[in-house]
C-alpha positions, 0 to 999 in steps of 0.5 A, a space after each residue: 158501318 155495314 148494313 146486314 142483308 136482312 135489314 136491307 131487304 126489310 128496308 127495300 120492301 118498306 120503301 116499295 110499300 111507300 112508293 106503291 101507296 104514293 103511286 096509287 094515290 097519284 093515279 087517282 082522280 084529282 081537280 085540274 091544276 090550271 082550272 081548279 075544276 072537276 066535271 062529272 057527266 051522269 048518264 041515266 037509263 040507257 036501256 041498251 040492248 042489241 045495238 042496231 037491231 034494237 028499236 026506239 021507244 017514244 020517238 016521232 013516227 018519222 024517226 022510227 025507221 032509222 032509230 036504234 041503240 046506236 042513237 044512244 051511242 051517238 049521243 054519248 060520243 057527242 056529249 063526251 066530246 063537247 064536255 070533256 068530263 073528268 068522270 062519267 057516272 052511269 046510274 043504272 038500267 045501263 042495259 035492258 036485260 029483257 031485250 039483251 040477248 047477250 048481256 056481256 056484249 050489250 054492256 060492251 056496246 053500252 059503255 063503248 064510247 067511254 072506253 074508246 075515249 079512255 074516260 074514267 067511269 063508274 056505274 051502279 045498277 038499276 032494276 033492269 040490268 040483271 034481267 037477261 042471263 046474268 045475275 045482279 052480282 054477275 053483271 057487277 062482277 063483269 063491269 068491274 073488269 072493264 077498261 077505265 072503270 073505277 067501279 067496285 063490287 063492294 067494300 073489302 071485308 064488309 058484309 053489305 047488301 047489294 052489289 056496287 057500294 063504293 066510294 071515290 075520292 077526288 084529290 086536290 090539284 098537283 102542286 097544291 097543299 091539298 094534293 093528297 087530300 080528297 076535297 070531293 067525295 063521291 058515294 055510290 050505292 046499290 038501291 036494289 031492284 024489287 022488294 024481296 019482302 012479300 008484305 012490301 010491294 014495289 021497288 027496292 031500297 037502300 038497306 041498313 047495312 049499306 047505311 052503316 057503311 055509308 056512315 062509317 065511310 063519311 065519318 072516316 073521310 071527314 076525319 081525314 080531311 080535318 086532320 094533319 097535314 093541312 087540316 081543314 075546318 069543315 068537311 069536304 062536300 059529298 055527292 051520292 049516286 044511285 038509281 031508284 029515287 028516295 020517297 023525299 023526291 015527292 016533296 017538290 012541285 014546280 014552285 021549288 025545283 029547277 027542271 020538270 016533273 012529268 011523271 010520278 016518283 017511283 020510289 020504294 013503297 017504304 022509307 028506309 031512312 037513308 035521307 035522314 042518314 045523309 042529313 045526319 052525316 053532314 057532308 052530302 050536298 046533292 043526290 043524283 038518281 035516274 029511274 023516272 025518265 021524264 023527270 029531270 029536276 033538282 030540288 033542295 030539302 034540308 040542305 041536300 039537293 035531290 036531282 034527276 038526270 032525265 032519260 038518256 037512252 032511246 030504247 027507254 020510254 020517253 016522250 016524242 019531242 022531249 029530247 033525251 038528256 044528260 046531267 053535268 055537274 062541275 065542282 070548282 075550287 076556291 083560291 086561298 089568300 096565298 094564291 093556292 088552290 083550296 077546298 071546293 067553293 061551289 058545285 054547279 049543274 046543267 043538262 045537255 039535250 040530244 038536239 041539233 045544237 046539243 043545247 045546254 039548259 037549266 044551269 044552276 048552283 047546287 051548293 056554294 061556300 059563303 065568303 066568310 067560309 061558312 057553307 050556304 045550304 
């Protein structure tokens, strides 16, 4: 029987749509087929300005004549080559706007190592990124045009506060039953810069519109993971990235965290309730922030790890003799009874120091799935 031309055309476009959707899914991030691992490097507070002409803060006097933004660049290259991450996350104050004479050029230099090594990367904004000649929206609009970035301005069709609220799904390995399911979900939010309410001093916070988006996105991702095909009994774990720490970071002291706390917690002066929102969502296992450069600890509260990365950049305040650092997070899949890769079994973290040996310190398990299939929180 002869098929009419209109039907052929419709069938063609239908198949094209299916193929395009599958290709888009295939081109996304996924766990390693052989290793069953997915590795993320968090870079907090580069404070990049004008490159070689930008001096360093809080280094020894003997280091000052030869220290500049290029030391930050060198550290990026060293740690990227040592760890070979699947994703790099820049958690704000990527540039220091006050000292960046050309913010676009400054961003180009700041993110250059990730671009040169063709690493997938994502970014959120801090409180200093917009303090040059570009607005906060302008900074984020430029970031999303840069090569190899997975950053997004905001969710399509959403009326939401801030710039840079989005999520990234990490699929199961090629050839595994979960190849088309996100087994690890990453959430990125704009924690603002400074309060815009005259009666409330201090830093910004995550607003109700952002929390509604997070709740809706988390719920949708959990529903998809538990649905056919290959329905899973429990939610895929989630990790959350933003710049300004939550007030709950003040819950810890040296007896119940791993790392150091060498300065106060510079959170917003009000509690927006986002921590409770994450607890209620049920899938978040860890939160990663920057902002306070001399804090690099992780502490667990109500089942969620609250982590700092520690300051990375040399044009950012620090402490002479206390190495700049970065946080690495790796998620590992479990093997099912039939030898296939399953869901995430554990999430681990450690830090790398910009010292002679690129030292690894403070390795710890942030979260693990118990042997009976129940999550250990």
